[in-house]
DRENPA-3360 file (N, C-alpha, C; in nm, 2 decimals, always signed):
BEGIN
1 = MKVNLKEN = +15.11/+13.39/+7.10/+15.07/+13.26/+7.17/+15.17/+13.24/+7.28 ~ +15.11/+13.21/+7.40/+15.19/+13.19/+7.52/+15.25/+13.05/+7.51 ~ +15.38/+13.04/+7.54/+15.45/+12.91/+7.54/+15.44/+12.84/+7.67 ~ +15.40/+12.72/+7.67/+15.39/+12.64/+7.80/+15.52/+12.57/+7.82 ~ +15.60/+12.63/+7.91/+15.73/+12.57/+7.93/+15.73/+12.43/+7.99 ~ +15.64/+12.40/+8.08/+15.63/+12.27/+8.14/+15.59/+12.17/+8.03 ~ +15.50/+12.21/+7.94/+15.47/+12.12/+7.83/+15.59/+12.09/+7.74 ~ +15.67/+12.19/+7.72/+15.79/+12.17/+7.64/+15.89/+12.08/+7.70;
9 = IVINNQLL = +15.90/+12.09/+7.84/+15.99/+12.01/+7.91/+15.95/+11.86/+7.90 ~ +15.82/+11.83/+7.91/+15.78/+11.70/+7.91/+15.79/+11.64/+7.77 ~ +15.75/+11.71/+7.67/+15.75/+11.66/+7.53/+15.89/+11.66/+7.47 ~ +15.96/+11.77/+7.49/+16.09/+11.78/+7.42/+16.20/+11.71/+7.50 ~ +16.19/+11.70/+7.63/+16.30/+11.64/+7.71/+16.27/+11.50/+7.76 ~ +16.14/+11.46/+7.76/+16.11/+11.33/+7.81/+16.04/+11.23/+7.71 ~ +15.95/+11.28/+7.63/+15.88/+11.20/+7.54/+15.96/+11.18/+7.41 ~ +15.99/+11.28/+7.34/+16.06/+11.27/+7.21/+16.19/+11.20/+7.22;
17 = PNNITNES = +16.27/+11.22/+7.32/+16.40/+11.15/+7.33/+16.38/+11.00/+7.35 ~ +16.27/+10.96/+7.40/+16.24/+10.82/+7.42/+16.15/+10.76/+7.31 ~ +16.16/+10.82/+7.19/+16.09/+10.78/+7.07/+15.94/+10.77/+7.08 ~ +15.89/+10.86/+7.16/+15.74/+10.87/+7.17/+15.71/+10.99/+7.09 ~ +15.68/+10.97/+6.96/+15.66/+11.07/+6.86/+15.52/+11.07/+6.80 ~ +15.44/+10.98/+6.84/+15.30/+10.97/+6.80/+15.23/+11.10/+6.84 ~ +15.18/+11.17/+6.74/+15.11/+11.30/+6.77/+14.99/+11.28/+6.86 ~ +14.93/+11.17/+6.85/+14.81/+11.14/+6.93/+14.85/+11.13/+7.08;
25 = VLKLFRLI = +14.97/+11.08/+7.11/+15.01/+11.07/+7.25/+15.05/+11.21/+7.30 ~ +15.13/+11.28/+7.21/+15.17/+11.42/+7.25/+15.05/+11.51/+7.28 ~ +14.95/+11.49/+7.20/+14.82/+11.57/+7.21/+14.76/+11.54/+7.35 ~ +14.76/+11.42/+7.39/+14.70/+11.38/+7.52/+14.78/+11.45/+7.64 ~ +14.91/+11.45/+7.63/+14.99/+11.52/+7.73/+14.97/+11.67/+7.73 ~ +14.94/+11.73/+7.61/+14.90/+11.87/+7.60/+14.77/+11.90/+7.66 ~ +14.67/+11.80/+7.64/+14.54/+11.82/+7.68/+14.51/+11.81/+7.82 ~ +14.57/+11.71/+7.89/+14.55/+11.68/+8.03/+14.67/+11.74/+8.11;
33 = DKVSFFDE = +14.64/+11.83/+8.20/+14.74/+11.89/+8.29/+14.77/+11.80/+8.40 ~ +14.89/+11.74/+8.39/+14.93/+11.64/+8.50/+14.95/+11.71/+8.63 ~ +14.99/+11.84/+8.63/+15.02/+11.91/+8.75/+14.90/+11.92/+8.84 ~ +14.78/+11.93/+8.78/+14.66/+11.95/+8.85/+14.62/+11.82/+8.93 ~ +14.68/+11.71/+8.90/+14.65/+11.58/+8.97/+14.75/+11.56/+9.09 ~ +14.82/+11.67/+9.13/+14.91/+11.66/+9.24/+14.87/+11.76/+9.35 ~ +14.90/+11.72/+9.48/+14.87/+11.82/+9.59/+14.96/+11.94/+9.57 ~ +14.92/+12.05/+9.63/+15.00/+12.17/+9.61/+15.14/+12.16/+9.64;
41 = VDKSMANV = +15.17/+12.09/+9.75/+15.31/+12.08/+9.80/+15.40/+11.99/+9.70 ~ +15.33/+11.91/+9.62/+15.40/+11.82/+9.53/+15.40/+11.86/+9.38 ~ +15.34/+11.97/+9.35/+15.32/+12.01/+9.21/+15.45/+12.03/+9.14 ~ +15.56/+12.07/+9.21/+15.69/+12.09/+9.14/+15.75/+11.96/+9.09 ~ +15.70/+11.84/+9.14/+15.75/+11.71/+9.10/+15.67/+11.65/+8.99 ~ +15.56/+11.72/+8.95/+15.46/+11.66/+8.85/+15.53/+11.63/+8.72 ~ +15.62/+11.72/+8.67/+15.68/+11.70/+8.54/+15.82/+11.66/+8.54 ~ +15.87/+11.61/+8.66/+16.00/+11.55/+8.67/+15.99/+11.41/+8.61;
49 = DDNFFFNE = +16.08/+11.37/+8.53/+16.06/+11.23/+8.47/+16.12/+11.13/+8.56 ~ +16.04/+11.10/+8.67/+16.07/+11.00/+8.76/+15.94/+10.95/+8.82 ~ +15.94/+10.82/+8.86/+15.82/+10.77/+8.93/+15.80/+10.85/+9.06 ~ +15.68/+10.89/+9.08/+15.65/+10.97/+9.20/+15.57/+10.88/+9.30 ~ +15.61/+10.88/+9.42/+15.55/+10.79/+9.53/+15.46/+10.88/+9.62 ~ +15.33/+10.85/+9.62/+15.24/+10.91/+9.71/+15.26/+10.87/+9.85 ~ +15.30/+10.74/+9.87/+15.33/+10.68/+10.00/+15.42/+10.56/+9.97 ~ +15.44/+10.47/+10.06/+15.53/+10.36/+10.05/+15.48/+10.26/+9.94;
57 = KRFMLKNS = +15.35/+10.25/+9.92/+15.30/+10.15/+9.83/+15.24/+10.20/+9.70 ~ +15.20/+10.32/+9.70/+15.13/+10.38/+9.58/+15.21/+10.49/+9.51 ~ +15.20/+10.49/+9.38/+15.29/+10.58/+9.30/+15.22/+10.61/+9.17 ~ +15.28/+10.71/+9.10/+15.24/+10.75/+8.97/+15.36/+10.72/+8.88 ~ +15.35/+10.65/+8.77/+15.46/+10.63/+8.68/+15.51/+10.75/+8.61 ~ +15.63/+10.76/+8.58/+15.69/+10.87/+8.51/+15.64/+10.89/+8.37 ~ +15.65/+11.01/+8.32/+15.59/+11.05/+8.20/+15.63/+10.96/+8.08 ~ +15.76/+10.93/+8.07/+15.81/+10.85/+7.96/+15.75/+10.71/+7.96;
65 = IIGKLLNL = +15.73/+10.65/+8.08/+15.67/+10.52/+8.08/+15.52/+10.53/+8.04 ~ +15.45/+10.62/+8.10/+15.31/+10.64/+8.06/+15.30/+10.66/+7.91 ~ +15.39/+10.74/+7.85/+15.39/+10.77/+7.71/+15.42/+10.64/+7.63 ~ +15.51/+10.56/+7.67/+15.54/+10.43/+7.60/+15.42/+10.34/+7.61 ~ +15.35/+10.33/+7.72/+15.23/+10.25/+7.73/+15.12/+10.30/+7.63 ~ +15.10/+10.43/+7.63/+15.00/+10.49/+7.55/+15.04/+10.47/+7.40 ~ +15.17/+10.47/+7.37/+15.21/+10.46/+7.23/+15.16/+10.33/+7.17 ~ +15.13/+10.23/+7.25/+15.08/+10.10/+7.20/+14.93/+10.09/+7.18;
73 = IVDSNYSN = +14.86/+10.19/+7.23/+14.71/+10.17/+7.23/+14.64/+10.29/+7.18 ~ +14.71/+10.41/+7.16/+14.64/+10.53/+7.14/+14.57/+10.55/+7.01 ~ +14.60/+10.47/+6.91/+14.54/+10.49/+6.78/+14.42/+10.41/+6.76 ~ +14.36/+10.36/+6.86/+14.23/+10.29/+6.86/+14.13/+10.36/+6.95 ~ +14.01/+10.33/+6.93/+13.90/+10.38/+7.02/+13.84/+10.26/+7.09 ~ +13.82/+10.28/+7.22/+13.77/+10.18/+7.31/+13.63/+10.21/+7.36 ~ +13.56/+10.11/+7.39/+13.42/+10.13/+7.45/+13.42/+10.12/+7.60 ~ +13.50/+10.03/+7.66/+13.50/+10.00/+7.80/+13.64/+9.97/+7.85;
81 = ALNVGSGT = +13.70/+10.06/+7.92/+13.84/+10.04/+7.97/+13.85/+10.03/+8.12 ~ +13.95/+9.95/+8.16/+13.97/+9.94/+8.31/+14.11/+9.99/+8.33 ~ +14.12/+10.09/+8.42/+14.25/+10.15/+8.46/+14.29/+10.10/+8.60 ~ +14.39/+10.02/+8.61/+14.43/+9.96/+8.74/+14.54/+10.03/+8.81 ~ +14.51/+10.08/+8.93/+14.61/+10.16/+9.01/+14.61/+10.30/+8.96 ~ +14.50/+10.36/+8.96/+14.48/+10.49/+8.89/+14.53/+10.61/+8.97 ~ +14.57/+10.59/+9.10/+14.62/+10.70/+9.18/+14.52/+10.82/+9.19 ~ +14.57/+10.94/+9.16/+14.48/+11.05/+9.17/+14.41/+11.09/+9.04;
89 = GFTSAILS = +14.42/+11.00/+8.94/+14.33/+11.01/+8.82/+14.39/+11.06/+8.69 ~ +14.52/+11.08/+8.69/+14.58/+11.14/+8.57/+14.57/+11.04/+8.45 ~ +14.60/+10.91/+8.46/+14.59/+10.82/+8.35/+14.44/+10.79/+8.32 ~ +14.36/+10.80/+8.42/+14.21/+10.78/+8.39/+14.16/+10.90/+8.30 ~ +14.21/+11.02/+8.33/+14.17/+11.13/+8.25/+14.22/+11.12/+8.11 ~ +14.34/+11.07/+8.09/+14.39/+11.04/+7.96/+14.31/+10.94/+7.89 ~ +14.28/+10.82/+7.95/+14.21/+10.72/+7.89/+14.07/+10.76/+7.86 ~ +14.01/+10.85/+7.93/+13.88/+10.90/+7.90/+13.87/+10.97/+7.77;
97 = QISSFVIS = +13.98/+11.01/+7.71/+13.98/+11.07/+7.58/+13.98/+10.97/+7.46 ~ +14.02/+10.84/+7.49/+14.02/+10.74/+7.39/+13.93/+10.63/+7.41 ~ +13.85/+10.64/+7.52/+13.75/+10.53/+7.55/+13.62/+10.59/+7.59 ~ +13.51/+10.53/+7.55/+13.38/+10.58/+7.58/+13.35/+10.58/+7.73 ~ +13.40/+10.48/+7.80/+13.38/+10.47/+7.94/+13.50/+10.40/+8.01 ~ +13.54/+10.45/+8.13/+13.66/+10.40/+8.20/+13.62/+10.37/+8.34 ~ +13.65/+10.25/+8.39/+13.65/+10.21/+8.53/+13.79/+10.24/+8.58 ~ +13.79/+10.33/+8.69/+13.92/+10.37/+8.74/+13.93/+10.31/+8.88;
105 = LESDKSLH = +14.02/+10.21/+8.89/+14.04/+10.12/+9.01/+14.16/+10.17/+9.09 ~ +14.13/+10.21/+9.22/+14.23/+10.25/+9.31/+14.21/+10.19/+9.45 ~ +14.31/+10.13/+9.51/+14.29/+10.07/+9.64/+14.31/+10.16/+9.76 ~ +14.38/+10.27/+9.74/+14.41/+10.37/+9.85/+14.29/+10.46/+9.86 ~ +14.23/+10.47/+9.97/+14.11/+10.55/+9.99/+14.14/+10.70/+9.97 ~ +14.25/+10.75/+10.02/+14.28/+10.89/+10.01/+14.30/+10.93/+9.87 ~ +14.38/+10.84/+9.79/+14.40/+10.87/+9.65/+14.27/+10.87/+9.57 ~ +14.19/+10.77/+9.61/+14.06/+10.75/+9.54/+13.97/+10.88/+9.56;
113 = EKEKKNLK = +13.97/+10.94/+9.68/+13.89/+11.06/+9.70/+13.95/+11.18/+9.62 ~ +14.08/+11.18/+9.62/+14.14/+11.29/+9.54/+14.11/+11.28/+9.39 ~ +14.11/+11.15/+9.35/+14.08/+11.13/+9.21/+13.94/+11.18/+9.17 ~ +13.84/+11.14/+9.25/+13.71/+11.19/+9.23/+13.70/+11.34/+9.22 ~ +13.77/+11.40/+9.31/+13.77/+11.55/+9.31/+13.84/+11.60/+9.18 ~ +13.95/+11.54/+9.14/+14.02/+11.59/+9.02/+13.94/+11.57/+8.90 ~ +13.87/+11.46/+8.89/+13.79/+11.43/+8.77/+13.67/+11.53/+8.76 ~ +13.62/+11.56/+8.88/+13.51/+11.66/+8.88/+13.56/+11.80/+8.83;
121 = IHEIENVK = +13.68/+11.84/+8.88/+13.73/+11.97/+8.84/+13.75/+11.97/+8.69 ~ +13.80/+11.86/+8.63/+13.82/+11.86/+8.49/+13.69/+11.83/+8.41 ~ +13.58/+11.81/+8.48/+13.45/+11.79/+8.42/+13.45/+11.66/+8.33 ~ +13.52/+11.56/+8.38/+13.53/+11.43/+8.31/+13.42/+11.34/+8.36 ~ +13.32/+11.31/+8.28/+13.20/+11.24/+8.32/+13.19/+11.09/+8.28 ~ +13.29/+11.05/+8.20/+13.28/+10.91/+8.15/+13.38/+10.82/+8.22 ~ +13.42/+10.86/+8.35/+13.50/+10.78/+8.43/+13.43/+10.75/+8.56 ~ +13.43/+10.62/+8.60/+13.37/+10.58/+8.73/+13.48/+10.54/+8.82;
129 = SVNEKLNN = +13.50/+10.60/+8.93/+13.61/+10.58/+9.03/+13.56/+10.47/+9.13 ~ +13.64/+10.36/+9.14/+13.61/+10.25/+9.23/+13.72/+10.23/+9.33 ~ +13.69/+10.23/+9.46/+13.79/+10.21/+9.56/+13.78/+10.06/+9.61 ~ +13.86/+9.97/+9.55/+13.87/+9.83/+9.59/+14.01/+9.78/+9.57 ~ +14.04/+9.66/+9.61/+14.17/+9.60/+9.59/+14.20/+9.59/+9.44 ~ +14.33/+9.60/+9.41/+14.36/+9.60/+9.27/+14.38/+9.46/+9.21 ~ +14.42/+9.36/+9.30/+14.46/+9.23/+9.24/+14.34/+9.14/+9.19 ~ +14.22/+9.19/+9.21/+14.10/+9.11/+9.16/+14.04/+9.17/+9.03;
137 = GYKNSMPY = +14.10/+9.29/+8.99/+14.04/+9.36/+8.88/+13.90/+9.41/+8.93 ~ +13.81/+9.42/+8.83/+13.68/+9.47/+8.86/+13.58/+9.40/+8.77 ~ +13.52/+9.29/+8.83/+13.43/+9.21/+8.75/+13.29/+9.27/+8.71 ~ +13.25/+9.36/+8.80/+13.12/+9.42/+8.78/+13.09/+9.49/+8.65 ~ +13.20/+9.54/+8.59/+13.18/+9.61/+8.46/+13.25/+9.54/+8.34 ~ +13.30/+9.42/+8.36/+13.36/+9.34/+8.26/+13.25/+9.30/+8.15 ~ +13.30/+9.27/+8.03/+13.43/+9.26/+7.98/+13.48/+9.40/+7.93 ~ +13.62/+9.41/+7.93/+13.68/+9.53/+7.89/+13.75/+9.51/+7.75;
145 = DLIFINGC = +13.75/+9.61/+7.67/+13.83/+9.60/+7.54/+13.97/+9.66/+7.56 ~ +13.99/+9.73/+7.68/+14.12/+9.78/+7.71/+14.14/+9.77/+7.86 ~ +14.26/+9.71/+7.90/+14.30/+9.72/+8.04/+14.44/+9.78/+8.05 ~ +14.45/+9.88/+8.13/+14.58/+9.96/+8.14/+14.62/+9.95/+8.29 ~ +14.74/+9.89/+8.31/+14.79/+9.86/+8.44/+14.91/+9.96/+8.47 ~ +14.89/+10.04/+8.58/+14.99/+10.14/+8.61/+15.10/+10.09/+8.70 ~ +15.18/+10.00/+8.66/+15.30/+9.95/+8.74/+15.34/+9.81/+8.70 ~ +15.44/+9.76/+8.77/+15.50/+9.63/+8.73/+15.42/+9.52/+8.80;
153 = LSESPKIF = +15.41/+9.41/+8.73/+15.35/+9.29/+8.78/+15.45/+9.18/+8.81 ~ +15.44/+9.11/+8.91/+15.54/+9.00/+8.95/+15.51/+8.87/+8.88 ~ +15.39/+8.86/+8.82/+15.35/+8.74/+8.76/+15.25/+8.77/+8.65 ~ +15.21/+8.67/+8.57/+15.12/+8.69/+8.46/+14.98/+8.75/+8.51 ~ +14.93/+8.84/+8.43/+14.80/+8.90/+8.47/+14.68/+8.82/+8.43 ~ +14.68/+8.70/+8.47/+14.57/+8.61/+8.43/+14.43/+8.66/+8.47 ~ +14.42/+8.70/+8.59/+14.29/+8.75/+8.64/+14.24/+8.86/+8.55 ~ +14.33/+8.95/+8.51/+14.29/+9.07/+8.42/+14.26/+9.02/+8.28;
161 = LDQLDSVG = +14.34/+8.92/+8.23/+14.31/+8.87/+8.10/+14.18/+8.80/+8.09 ~ +14.13/+8.74/+8.20/+14.00/+8.68/+8.20/+13.89/+8.78/+8.19 ~ +13.92/+8.91/+8.22/+13.82/+9.01/+8.22/+13.82/+9.09/+8.09 ~ +13.91/+9.05/+7.99/+13.91/+9.11/+7.86/+13.79/+9.06/+7.78 ~ +13.74/+9.15/+7.69/+13.64/+9.11/+7.60/+13.70/+9.01/+7.50 ~ +13.61/+8.95/+7.41/+13.66/+8.86/+7.31/+13.76/+8.92/+7.21 ~ +13.75/+9.05/+7.20/+13.85/+9.13/+7.12/+13.89/+9.24/+7.22 ~ +14.02/+9.24/+7.26/+14.07/+9.34/+7.35/+14.22/+9.34/+7.37;
169 = RLVCIESI = +14.27/+9.43/+7.44/+14.41/+9.44/+7.47/+14.44/+9.48/+7.61 ~ +14.55/+9.44/+7.66/+14.60/+9.48/+7.79/+14.74/+9.52/+7.78 ~ +14.77/+9.63/+7.84/+14.91/+9.68/+7.85/+14.96/+9.69/+8.00 ~ +15.08/+9.65/+8.02/+15.13/+9.64/+8.16/+15.28/+9.64/+8.15 ~ +15.34/+9.62/+8.27/+15.49/+9.60/+8.28/+15.51/+9.48/+8.36 ~ +15.59/+9.39/+8.31/+15.62/+9.26/+8.37/+15.76/+9.25/+8.41 ~ +15.78/+9.18/+8.52/+15.92/+9.14/+8.57/+15.96/+9.02/+8.50 ~ +16.06/+9.03/+8.41/+16.10/+8.92/+8.32/+16.22/+8.85/+8.39;
177 = DFHIKKIV = +16.29/+8.76/+8.33/+16.40/+8.69/+8.38/+16.51/+8.79/+8.44 ~ +16.57/+8.75/+8.55/+16.67/+8.83/+8.62/+16.62/+8.97/+8.65 ~ +16.49/+8.98/+8.68/+16.42/+9.10/+8.73/+16.43/+9.22/+8.63 ~ +16.45/+9.19/+8.50/+16.43/+9.29/+8.40/+16.29/+9.32/+8.38 ~ +16.25/+9.45/+8.38/+16.11/+9.49/+8.36/+16.09/+9.54/+8.22 ~ +15.99/+9.48/+8.16/+15.95/+9.52/+8.02/+15.81/+9.56/+8.01 ~ +15.78/+9.65/+7.92/+15.64/+9.68/+7.88/+15.59/+9.56/+7.80 ~ +15.47/+9.52/+7.83/+15.42/+9.40/+7.76/+15.27/+9.44/+7.71;
185 = QYFKKSKI = +15.24/+9.39/+7.60/+15.10/+9.41/+7.55/+15.04/+9.27/+7.51 ~ +14.92/+9.25/+7.56/+14.85/+9.13/+7.52/+14.73/+9.16/+7.43 ~ +14.72/+9.08/+7.32/+14.61/+9.10/+7.23/+14.52/+8.98/+7.24 ~ +14.39/+9.00/+7.25/+14.30/+8.89/+7.26/+14.20/+8.90/+7.14 ~ +14.19/+8.79/+7.07/+14.09/+8.79/+6.96/+14.03/+8.65/+6.96 ~ +13.90/+8.65/+7.00/+13.83/+8.52/+7.02/+13.90/+8.44/+7.13 ~ +13.95/+8.32/+7.10/+14.01/+8.24/+7.20/+14.17/+8.25/+7.19 ~ +14.21/+8.33/+7.09/+14.36/+8.34/+7.07/+14.41/+8.46/+7.14;
193 = LERKEYYI = +14.52/+8.43/+7.22/+14.59/+8.54/+7.30/+14.73/+8.55/+7.25 ~ +14.77/+8.67/+7.22/+14.90/+8.70/+7.17/+14.97/+8.79/+7.27 ~ +15.10/+8.77/+7.30/+15.18/+8.85/+7.39/+15.30/+8.90/+7.32 ~ +15.33/+9.03/+7.34/+15.45/+9.09/+7.28/+15.52/+9.17/+7.39 ~ +15.65/+9.16/+7.39/+15.74/+9.24/+7.48/+15.79/+9.36/+7.40 ~ +15.81/+9.47/+7.47/+15.86/+9.59/+7.41/+15.98/+9.64/+7.49 ~ +15.97/+9.76/+7.54/+16.08/+9.84/+7.60/+16.11/+9.79/+7.74 ~ +16.24/+9.79/+7.78/+16.29/+9.78/+7.92/+16.26/+9.91/+7.99;
201 = VNAPLLL = +16.20/+9.90/+8.11/+16.17/+10.03/+8.18/+16.21/+10.00/+8.33 ~ +16.21/+10.11/+8.40/+16.23/+10.11/+8.55/+16.10/+10.15/+8.62 ~ +16.02/+10.05/+8.65/+15.89/+10.08/+8.71/+15.88/+10.00/+8.84 ~ +15.81/+10.07/+8.94/+15.79/+10.00/+9.07/+15.69/+9.89/+9.06 ~ +15.69/+9.80/+9.16/+15.60/+9.69/+9.16/+15.47/+9.73/+9.21 ~ +15.36/+9.70/+9.13/+15.23/+9.73/+9.17/+15.16/+9.61/+9.23 ~ +15.18/+9.49/+9.17/+15.11/+9.37/+9.22/+15.21/+9.25/+9.21;
% end
């Protein structure tokens, strides 16, 4: 059996040391090749555990943050997910494995076009790529039972919470007091909304 050294670096050096031990999460990182979602010139950066910037405003979160977000949601199956700030499609490809359908929302036209190409290469057919502003969410396909936000929010995600189904969850990163950034999960059941804070992370501002 051929050993995948890049996979070992991500799992052994980035995920496991950050207490990301859920086998379902590790399986997703083995299944979806993150390197293939980068331009040729940037492929060497794909498995470095740092946030990668495509340009001044758009980025891809580092592996350990993506892993921590997934750790909160991966053991459920979803029918309709919204992926906000999808970049070139890596997290959309991952979410396609745990959701029947994914709306992949990206505001940057160039990244959106690359995402469509990448999803086609990977033969992922249950993701719809949408090129629109991020801050309004995507009402056309709501409600969602999962909303995944790829970056830090400067305020409460009220617009996105309004697009959740009567039973659903939203995972994101929020800037808390004194600019501390924490992973946050919202649970919605009927009219009851529960919010939980988790890990402190270093994530760029998305909205």
